[in-house]
C-alpha positions as YAML, in Angstrom:
chain: A
units: angstrom
residues:
- id: 1
  name: MET
  ca: [-20.09, -19.77, 8.40]
- id: 2
  name: LYS
  ca: [-17.91, -17.65, 10.60]
- id: 3
  name: LYS
  ca: [-14.91, -19.98, 9.96]
- id: 4
  name: LYS
  ca: [-15.77, -19.94, 6.12]
- id: 5
  name: ILE
  ca: [-15.34, -15.94, 6.28]
- id: 6
  name: TYR
  ca: [-12.43, -16.54, 8.70]
- id: 7
  name: ILE
  ca: [-10.72, -18.15, 5.63]
- id: 8
  name: VAL
  ca: [-11.71, -15.99, 3.05]
- id: 9
  name: LEU
  ca: [-10.47, -12.77, 5.71]
- id: 10
  name: ILE
  ca: [-7.21, -14.76, 6.16]
- id: 11
  name: ILE
  ca: [-6.11, -14.95, 2.72]
- id: 12
  name: ILE
  ca: [-5.46, -11.43, 2.06]
- id: 13
  name: LEU
  ca: [-4.13, -10.65, 5.57]
- id: 14
  name: ILE
  ca: [-0.54, -10.86, 6.74]
- id: 15
  name: ILE
  ca: [0.82, -9.25, 9.74]
- id: 16
  name: LEU
  ca: [3.09, -6.29, 8.85]
- id: 17
  name: PHE
  ca: [6.34, -7.24, 10.48]
- id: 18
  name: THR
  ca: [9.70, -7.12, 8.80]
- id: 19
  name: ASN
  ca: [8.47, -4.82, 6.16]
- id: 20
  name: ILE
  ca: [6.54, -7.70, 4.74]
- id: 21
  name: VAL
  ca: [2.97, -7.23, 3.69]
- id: 22
  name: VAL
  ca: [0.43, -8.52, 1.04]
- id: 23
  name: THR
  ca: [-0.74, -6.54, -2.08]
- id: 24
  name: CYS
  ca: [-3.60, -7.40, -4.63]
- id: 25
  name: ILE
  ca: [-5.91, -6.12, -6.92]
- id: 26
  name: VAL
  ca: [-9.60, -7.05, -6.72]
- id: 27
  name: THR
  ca: [-12.51, -6.20, -8.94]
- id: 28
  name: LEU
  ca: [-15.39, -6.10, -6.74]
- id: 29
  name: ASN
  ca: [-18.49, -8.20, -7.04]
- id: 30
  name: THR
  ca: [-21.68, -5.20, -7.26]
- id: 31
  name: ASN
  ca: [-24.53, -7.67, -7.36]
- id: 32
  name: LYS
  ca: [-24.48, -8.31, -3.61]
- id: 33
  name: GLU
  ca: [-23.63, -12.11, -3.84]
- id: 34
  name: PRO
  ca: [-22.49, -13.57, -0.57]
- id: 35
  name: ILE
  ca: [-18.91, -12.54, 0.18]
- id: 36
  name: ASN
  ca: [-17.69, -15.97, 0.74]
- id: 37
  name: GLN
  ca: [-18.20, -16.88, -2.84]
- id: 38
  name: THR
  ca: [-15.50, -16.42, -5.42]
- id: 39
  name: THR
  ca: [-16.40, -14.81, -8.62]
- id: 40
  name: LYS
  ca: [-15.00, -13.96, -12.01]
- id: 41
  name: GLU
  ca: [-14.88, -10.32, -10.98]
- id: 42
  name: GLN
  ca: [-13.54, -10.85, -7.59]
- id: 43
  name: GLN
  ca: [-10.22, -12.88, -8.84]
- id: 44
  name: ILE
  ca: [-6.99, -11.47, -7.80]
- id: 45
  name: LYS
  ca: [-4.82, -9.68, -11.06]
- id: 46
  name: TYR
  ca: [-1.81, -8.58, -8.81]
- id: 47
  name: LYS
  ca: [-0.41, -10.74, -5.84]
- id: 48
  name: GLY
  ca: [2.59, -9.47, -3.98]
- id: 49
  name: ILE
  ca: [4.51, -9.10, -0.64]
- id: 50
  name: SER
  ca: [6.16, -5.92, 0.04]
- id: 51
  name: THR
  ca: [9.81, -5.16, 1.08]
- id: 52
  name: THR
  ca: [11.37, -1.81, 1.90]
- id: 53
  name: ILE
  ca: [14.72, -0.33, 1.24]
- id: 54
  name: TYR
  ca: [15.97, 2.00, 3.56]
- id: 55
  name: ARG
  ca: [19.40, 4.42, 3.44]
- id: 56
  name: TYR
  ca: [20.88, 1.60, 5.88]
- id: 57
  name: THR
  ca: [19.65, -1.23, 3.26]
- id: 58
  name: THR
  ca: [22.62, -3.25, 2.26]
- id: 59
  name: LYS
  ca: [23.24, -5.94, -0.36]
- id: 60
  name: LEU
  ca: [22.72, -8.60, 2.26]
- id: 61
  name: ASN
  ca: [19.51, -7.40, 3.23]
- id: 62
  name: ILE
  ca: [18.27, -7.41, 0.18]
- id: 63
  name: GLU
  ca: [19.21, -10.96, -0.73]
- id: 64
  name: ASN
  ca: [17.81, -12.06, 2.54]
- id: 65
  name: ASN
  ca: [14.62, -10.95, 1.89]
- id: 66
  name: LEU
  ca: [14.39, -12.02, -1.57]
- id: 67
  name: ASN
  ca: [15.48, -15.39, -0.51]
- id: 68
  name: LYS
  ca: [12.34, -15.79, 1.82]
- id: 69
  name: PHE
  ca: [10.45, -14.67, -1.36]
- id: 70
  name: GLU
  ca: [11.65, -17.18, -4.07]
- id: 71
  name: ASN
  ca: [9.65, -20.08, -3.03]
- id: 72
  name: ILE
  ca: [6.25, -18.86, -2.42]
- id: 73
  name: ASN
  ca: [5.43, -18.03, -6.09]
- id: 74
  name: SER
  ca: [4.85, -14.09, -5.23]
- id: 75
  name: SER
  ca: [5.65, -10.82, -6.84]
- id: 76
  name: VAL
  ca: [6.91, -8.07, -5.06]
- id: 77
  name: SER
  ca: [5.93, -4.47, -4.36]
- id: 78
  name: LEU
  ca: [9.05, -2.27, -3.69]
- id: 79
  name: CYS
  ca: [8.67, 0.32, -1.24]
- id: 80
  name: VAL
  ca: [11.69, 2.96, -1.27]
- id: 81
  name: MET
  ca: [11.92, 5.66, 1.64]
- id: 82
  name: GLU
  ca: [12.35, 8.98, 1.05]
- id: 83
  name: TYR
  ca: [13.15, 11.31, 3.99]
- id: 84
  name: ILE
  ca: [12.53, 14.59, 5.70]
- id: 85
  name: ASN
  ca: [13.72, 16.12, 8.83]
- id: 86
  name: LYS
  ca: [10.58, 17.06, 10.10]
- id: 87
  name: PRO
  ca: [6.70, 16.72, 9.50]
- id: 88
  name: THR
  ca: [6.38, 20.17, 7.60]
- id: 89
  name: ASP
  ca: [9.63, 20.03, 5.44]
- id: 90
  name: ASN
  ca: [8.93, 20.74, 1.68]
- id: 91
  name: VAL
  ca: [12.19, 18.98, 0.48]
- id: 92
  name: ILE
  ca: [12.40, 15.68, 0.37]
- id: 93
  name: THR
  ca: [15.70, 13.57, 0.21]
- id: 94
  name: SER
  ca: [16.28, 10.11, -1.59]
- id: 95
  name: ILE
  ca: [18.36, 7.54, 0.22]
- id: 96
  name: PRO
  ca: [21.92, 7.38, -0.58]
- id: 97
  name: ASN
  ca: [23.39, 5.56, -3.53]
- id: 98
  name: TRP
  ca: [19.58, 5.10, -4.75]
- id: 99
  name: GLN
  ca: [20.24, 4.09, -8.15]
- id: 100
  name: PHE
  ca: [22.78, 1.43, -7.03]
- id: 101
  name: LYS
  ca: [20.67, 0.13, -4.36]
- id: 102
  name: MET
  ca: [17.73, -0.07, -6.73]
- id: 103
  name: ASP
  ca: [19.79, -1.89, -9.34]
- id: 104
  name: THR
  ca: [20.87, -4.13, -6.75]
- id: 105
  name: PHE
  ca: [17.60, -5.01, -5.91]
- id: 106
  name: MET
  ca: [16.26, -5.66, -9.33]
- id: 107
  name: LYS
  ca: [19.42, -7.74, -10.50]
- id: 108
  name: ILE
  ca: [18.85, -10.31, -7.46]
- id: 109
  name: ALA
  ca: [14.85, -10.27, -7.74]
- id: 110
  name: ASN
  ca: [15.42, -11.00, -11.52]
- id: 111
  name: GLU
  ca: [18.11, -14.05, -10.75]
- id: 112
  name: LYS
  ca: [15.61, -15.32, -8.73]
- id: 113
  name: ASN
  ca: [12.68, -14.86, -11.40]
- id: 114
  name: ILE
  ca: [10.99, -12.77, -8.53]
- id: 115
  name: LYS
  ca: [8.69, -10.17, -10.54]
- id: 116
  name: VAL
  ca: [8.71, -6.62, -9.11]
- id: 117
  name: GLU
  ca: [4.86, -5.28, -9.55]
- id: 118
  name: MET
  ca: [4.88, -1.93, -8.02]
- id: 119
  name: LEU
  ca: [7.03, 0.97, -6.72]
- id: 120
  name: LYS
  ca: [5.81, 2.71, -3.76]
- id: 121
  name: PRO
  ca: [7.77, 5.59, -2.25]
- id: 122
  name: HIS
  ca: [7.31, 6.25, 1.34]
- id: 123
  name: ILE
  ca: [7.88, 9.29, 3.23]
- id: 124
  name: GLY
  ca: [9.52, 9.26, 6.46]
- id: 125
  name: THR
  ca: [11.58, 11.11, 8.97]
- id: 126
  name: TYR
  ca: [15.18, 10.43, 9.87]
- id: 127
  name: SER
  ca: [14.21, 9.59, 13.32]
- id: 128
  name: GLY
  ca: [10.98, 7.47, 12.78]
- id: 129
  name: GLY
  ca: [11.76, 6.04, 9.66]
- id: 130
  name: ASP
  ca: [8.86, 4.44, 8.05]
- id: 131
  name: GLY
  ca: [7.43, 4.36, 11.28]
- id: 132
  name: PHE
  ca: [6.35, 8.16, 10.76]
- id: 133
  name: SER
  ca: [3.04, 8.78, 10.57]
- id: 134
  name: ARG
  ca: [2.29, 10.03, 7.18]
- id: 135
  name: ARG
  ca: [-0.99, 11.72, 8.14]
- id: 136
  name: ASN
  ca: [0.85, 14.02, 9.79]
- id: 137
  name: TYR
  ca: [3.18, 15.43, 6.97]
- id: 138
  name: ASN
  ca: [2.10, 18.74, 6.48]
- id: 139
  name: PRO
  ca: [4.73, 20.85, 4.17]
- id: 140
  name: GLU
  ca: [4.97, 24.55, 4.87]
- id: 141
  name: ASN
  ca: [5.01, 25.74, 1.27]
- id: 142
  name: LYS
  ca: [2.61, 23.21, -0.69]
- id: 143
  name: GLU
  ca: [3.58, 24.57, -4.36]
- id: 144
  name: LEU
  ca: [6.91, 23.74, -3.30]
- id: 145
  name: PHE
  ca: [6.32, 20.38, -2.03]
- id: 146
  name: PHE
  ca: [4.33, 19.38, -4.98]
- id: 147
  name: SER
  ca: [6.94, 20.37, -7.45]
- id: 148
  name: ASN
  ca: [9.56, 18.50, -5.61]
- id: 149
  name: TRP
  ca: [7.29, 15.39, -5.31]
- id: 150
  name: GLN
  ca: [6.71, 15.55, -9.12]
- id: 151
  name: SER
  ca: [10.45, 15.51, -9.80]
- id: 152
  name: ILE
  ca: [10.76, 12.54, -7.22]
- id: 153
  name: LEU
  ca: [7.51, 10.38, -9.02]
- id: 154
  name: LEU
  ca: [9.01, 11.26, -12.36]
- id: 155
  name: LYS
  ca: [12.35, 9.37, -11.31]
- id: 156
  name: TYR
  ca: [10.15, 6.56, -10.10]
- id: 157
  name: ALA
  ca: [8.10, 6.28, -13.17]
- id: 158
  name: ASN
  ca: [11.38, 6.22, -15.47]
- id: 159
  name: TYR
  ca: [12.51, 3.38, -13.37]
- id: 160
  name: CYS
  ca: [9.03, 1.62, -13.86]
- id: 161
  name: ASP
  ca: [9.35, 2.36, -17.80]
- id: 162
  name: LEU
  ca: [13.11, 0.77, -17.91]
- id: 163
  name: HIS
  ca: [12.39, -2.32, -15.90]
- id: 164
  name: ASN
  ca: [8.89, -2.80, -17.11]
- id: 165
  name: ILE
  ca: [7.32, -2.35, -13.75]
- id: 166
  name: PRO
  ca: [3.46, -1.96, -14.31]
- id: 167
  name: LEU
  ca: [2.31, 0.00, -11.11]
- id: 168
  name: LEU
  ca: [3.41, 3.30, -9.48]
- id: 169
  name: ALA
  ca: [1.68, 4.25, -6.08]
- id: 170
  name: ILE
  ca: [2.10, 8.21, -6.18]
- id: 171
  name: GLU
  ca: [1.18, 8.59, -2.41]
- id: 172
  name: CYS
  ca: [0.93, 6.65, 0.83]
- id: 173
  name: GLU
  ca: [-1.08, 7.55, 3.68]
- id: 174
  name: MET
  ca: [-0.56, 11.54, 2.88]
- id: 175
  name: SER
  ca: [-3.99, 12.32, 4.05]
- id: 176
  name: GLN
  ca: [-3.36, 16.13, 4.33]
- id: 177
  name: LEU
  ca: [-2.44, 16.61, 0.70]
- id: 178
  name: THR
  ca: [-4.59, 14.25, -1.13]
- id: 179
  name: THR
  ca: [-7.83, 16.47, -0.37]
- id: 180
  name: GLU
  ca: [-10.12, 18.13, -3.12]
- id: 181
  name: LYS
  ca: [-8.20, 21.19, -2.48]
- id: 182
  name: TYR
  ca: [-5.11, 20.05, -4.02]
- id: 183
  name: TYR
  ca: [-6.84, 18.14, -7.14]
- id: 184
  name: LEU
  ca: [-4.96, 20.49, -9.64]
- id: 185
  name: ASN
  ca: [-1.69, 19.60, -8.12]
- id: 186
  name: TRP
  ca: [-2.23, 15.83, -8.74]
- id: 187
  name: GLU
  ca: [-3.85, 16.24, -12.18]
- id: 188
  name: LYS
  ca: [-0.74, 17.97, -12.90]
- id: 189
  name: ILE
  ca: [1.86, 15.44, -11.61]
- id: 190
  name: ILE
  ca: [-0.52, 12.69, -13.21]
- id: 191
  name: ASN
  ca: [-1.09, 14.12, -16.22]
- id: 192
  name: THR
  ca: [2.77, 14.45, -16.70]
- id: 193
  name: ILE
  ca: [3.78, 11.08, -15.86]
- id: 194
  name: LYS
  ca: [1.05, 9.58, -18.25]
- id: 195
  name: LYS
  ca: [2.27, 11.88, -20.93]
- id: 196
  name: LYS
  ca: [5.59, 10.40, -20.77]
- id: 197
  name: TYR
  ca: [4.92, 6.88, -19.62]
- id: 198
  name: PRO
  ca: [1.26, 6.26, -21.03]
- id: 199
  name: LYS
  ca: [1.41, 2.65, -20.16]
- id: 200
  name: LEU
  ca: [2.34, 3.19, -16.80]
- id: 201
  name: LYS
  ca: [-0.61, 2.28, -13.97]
- id: 202
  name: ILE
  ca: [-0.88, 4.89, -10.95]
- id: 203
  name: THR
  ca: [-2.72, 4.05, -8.01]
- id: 204
  name: THR
  ca: [-2.84, 5.58, -4.42]
- id: 205
  name: ALA
  ca: [-2.30, 3.83, -1.01]
- id: 206
  name: PHE
  ca: [-4.95, 5.49, 0.82]
- id: 207
  name: THR
  ca: [-5.61, 4.84, 4.86]
- id: 208
  name: SER
  ca: [-9.51, 3.85, 5.63]
- id: 209
  name: SER
  ca: [-10.15, 7.72, 6.67]
- id: 210
  name: GLN
  ca: [-8.75, 8.87, 3.42]
- id: 211
  name: LEU
  ca: [-11.25, 6.24, 1.53]
- id: 212
  name: LYS
  ca: [-14.06, 7.31, 3.61]
- id: 213
  name: ASN
  ca: [-13.49, 11.35, 3.33]
- id: 214
  name: GLU
  ca: [-12.90, 10.77, -0.74]
- id: 215
  name: ILE
  ca: [-16.24, 8.54, -0.71]
- id: 216
  name: ILE
  ca: [-18.02, 11.76, 1.17]
- id: 217
  name: SER
  ca: [-16.64, 14.29, -1.12]
- id: 218
  name: LYS
  ca: [-17.48, 12.37, -4.43]
- id: 219
  name: LYS
  ca: [-21.06, 12.12, -2.96]
- id: 220
  name: LYS
  ca: [-20.94, 15.91, -2.43]
- id: 221
  name: GLY
  ca: [-19.89, 16.27, -6.20]
- id: 222
  name: LEU
  ca: [-16.29, 17.29, -5.57]
- id: 223
  name: LYS
  ca: [-13.51, 16.07, -7.61]
- id: 224
  name: SER
  ca: [-11.08, 13.69, -6.14]
- id: 225
  name: ILE
  ca: [-7.94, 12.28, -6.72]
- id: 226
  name: LEU
  ca: [-9.17, 8.95, -7.44]
- id: 227
  name: ASP
  ca: [-10.89, 10.51, -10.71]
- id: 228
  name: LEU
  ca: [-7.23, 10.74, -11.76]
- id: 229
  name: VAL
  ca: [-5.82, 7.29, -10.99]
- id: 230
  name: ASP
  ca: [-6.05, 4.05, -12.58]
- id: 231
  name: TYR
  ca: [-6.49, 1.96, -9.74]
- id: 232
  name: ILE
  ca: [-7.84, 2.48, -6.15]
- id: 233
  name: GLY
  ca: [-5.04, 1.96, -3.62]
- id: 234
  name: TYR
  ca: [-6.07, 0.98, -0.07]
- id: 235
  name: ASN
  ca: [-3.95, 0.13, 2.79]
- id: 236
  name: PHE
  ca: [-6.18, -2.50, 4.60]
- id: 237
  name: TYR
  ca: [-5.80, -2.68, 8.10]
- id: 238
  name: PRO
  ca: [-9.19, -3.68, 9.63]
- id: 239
  name: THR
  ca: [-9.68, -4.49, 13.61]
- id: 240
  name: LEU
  ca: [-11.64, -7.69, 13.76]
- id: 241
  name: GLN
  ca: [-14.07, -8.91, 15.93]
- id: 242
  name: LYS
  ca: [-13.69, -12.41, 17.15]
- id: 243
  name: ASP
  ca: [-17.21, -13.36, 17.62]
- id: 244
  name: ASP
  ca: [-18.40, -11.89, 14.49]
- id: 245
  name: LEU
  ca: [-16.34, -12.02, 11.59]
- id: 246
  name: ASN
  ca: [-19.03, -12.31, 9.14]
- id: 247
  name: LYS
  ca: [-20.36, -8.67, 10.28]
- id: 248
  name: ILE
  ca: [-16.89, -7.01, 9.77]
- id: 249
  name: ALA
  ca: [-16.43, -8.80, 6.60]
- id: 250
  name: ILE
  ca: [-19.81, -7.78, 5.26]
- id: 251
  name: GLN
  ca: [-18.87, -3.94, 6.84]
- id: 252
  name: TYR
  ca: [-15.72, -3.76, 4.19]
- id: 253
  name: ASN
  ca: [-17.48, -5.47, 1.56]
- id: 254
  name: ASN
  ca: [-20.27, -2.83, 1.61]
- id: 255
  name: THR
  ca: [-16.87, 0.01, 1.87]
- id: 256
  name: PHE
  ca: [-15.63, -1.63, -1.24]
- id: 257
  name: ASN
  ca: [-18.96, -1.82, -3.53]
- id: 258
  name: ASN
  ca: [-19.45, 1.91, -2.38]
- id: 259
  name: VAL
  ca: [-15.88, 2.78, -3.86]
- id: 260
  name: PHE
  ca: [-16.49, 0.70, -6.73]
- id: 261
  name: THR
  ca: [-20.04, 2.16, -7.30]
- id: 262
  name: LEU
  ca: [-18.67, 5.86, -7.38]
- id: 263
  name: TRP
  ca: [-15.66, 5.08, -9.40]
- id: 264
  name: HIS
  ca: [-15.98, 2.17, -11.43]
- id: 265
  name: LYS
  ca: [-12.60, 1.01, -10.98]
- id: 266
  name: LYS
  ca: [-10.66, -1.91, -9.73]
- id: 267
  name: ILE
  ca: [-9.27, -1.58, -5.94]
- id: 268
  name: LEU
  ca: [-5.99, -2.40, -5.16]
- id: 269
  name: ILE
  ca: [-5.15, -3.64, -1.67]
- id: 270
  name: THR
  ca: [-1.68, -2.11, -1.16]
- id: 271
  name: GLU
  ca: [-1.18, -3.15, 2.38]
- id: 272
  name: SER
  ca: [-2.94, -5.74, 4.75]
- id: 273
  name: GLY
  ca: [-2.33, -7.03, 8.09]
- id: 274
  name: SER
  ca: [-4.03, -8.11, 11.19]
- id: 275
  name: THR
  ca: [-2.74, -9.62, 14.20]
- id: 276
  name: SER
  ca: [-4.52, -13.03, 14.96]
- id: 277
  name: TRP
  ca: [-3.25, -13.75, 18.46]
- id: 278
  name: SER
  ca: [-1.92, -11.01, 19.96]
- id: 279
  name: ASN
  ca: [-3.84, -10.52, 22.90]
- id: 280
  name: VAL
  ca: [-5.87, -13.68, 24.08]
- id: 281
  name: ASP
  ca: [-8.52, -11.91, 26.54]
- id: 282
  name: SER
  ca: [-9.29, -9.28, 23.86]
- id: 283
  name: ASN
  ca: [-12.08, -9.75, 21.98]
- id: 284
  name: LYS
  ca: [-10.60, -7.65, 19.43]
- id: 285
  name: LEU
  ca: [-7.71, -8.62, 16.48]
- id: 286
  name: TYR
  ca: [-5.99, -5.57, 16.34]
- id: 287
  name: PRO
  ca: [-4.15, -4.71, 13.24]
- id: 288
  name: ILE
  ca: [-0.25, -4.83, 13.55]
- id: 289
  name: TYR
  ca: [-0.25, -3.80, 17.76]
- id: 290
  name: ILE
  ca: [0.93, -6.79, 19.79]
- id: 291
  name: PRO
  ca: [0.87, -5.52, 23.46]
- id: 292
  name: LYS
  ca: [3.91, -6.94, 24.96]
- id: 293
  name: GLU
  ca: [2.18, -7.89, 28.45]
- id: 294
  name: LYS
  ca: [-0.12, -10.15, 26.74]
- id: 295
  name: GLY
  ca: [1.25, -11.15, 23.34]
- id: 296
  name: ILE
  ca: [2.84, -14.74, 22.35]
- id: 297
  name: PRO
  ca: [6.89, -14.08, 22.24]
- id: 298
  name: TYR
  ca: [8.01, -12.36, 19.40]
- id: 299
  name: ASN
  ca: [8.92, -14.77, 16.50]
- id: 300
  name: PHE
  ca: [8.64, -13.34, 13.04]
- id: 301
  name: THR
  ca: [11.42, -15.39, 11.21]
- id: 302
  name: ASN
  ca: [9.08, -17.00, 8.69]
- id: 303
  name: GLN
  ca: [6.09, -14.71, 8.60]
- id: 304
  name: HIS
  ca: [6.24, -13.94, 5.11]
- id: 305
  name: ILE
  ca: [5.42, -17.84, 4.80]
- id: 306
  name: PHE
  ca: [1.75, -17.01, 6.67]
...
């Protein structure tokens, strides 16, 4: 049984290195059937691998990444960095030559017949890049931030519309800015996007703690940003127990069913990852982290193949 559960889990897990993560969308089974069974409700609608455009990304970088994806029958979730100087900045700066880099990516992707399914802007610092912990992002002037962020998201929404990209993530792990306190700010942003681009699907990219907080708030009768989106996006990074994968799988399945019951919306796994071999002496399989003193020598050249 454990082996079967492990196989089920491993299908949706991939290590987050070289900016490659898995993206899929799942409608959860609410009939409490065993989680190693696949029903029509649980079939994946979108599946893809993420890659990121940074301020230093070149055409060669783009070509190298897309060459990896060309023969694995996967779509792409395109993350694009938006930069701040410090965690309290109100103004966010797009990468230099944003339009050129985006167009270059789309041109090469189209030539390779790779579909871009989602745009997903990531806020990061110039020093930390995408490694910046966005849960620490807390702009001093919230109204100014939301005004700036709306302009940025409208830019991405327009790009989605022009290039037939069906999904837009309006936040990624911005836990201090997605609470009920800022519901009206997000409502304004989403309504503005939907008015101009009604076919575009809107999602989030929540952490586990964000998702748990929204569940608590929803049960209290409070408004939630998840009330406004089309899909509930979740960055899924489980810490697995080697000796009880079935228990962990049931735990996450219960969380997903809880979300589905409260919102009756599909869940989008916007990122996922877990190391399966990082520390042979540990009982836990930690997401992403590979301790140098215990880990197998780093070699992620073919990680995308999984």
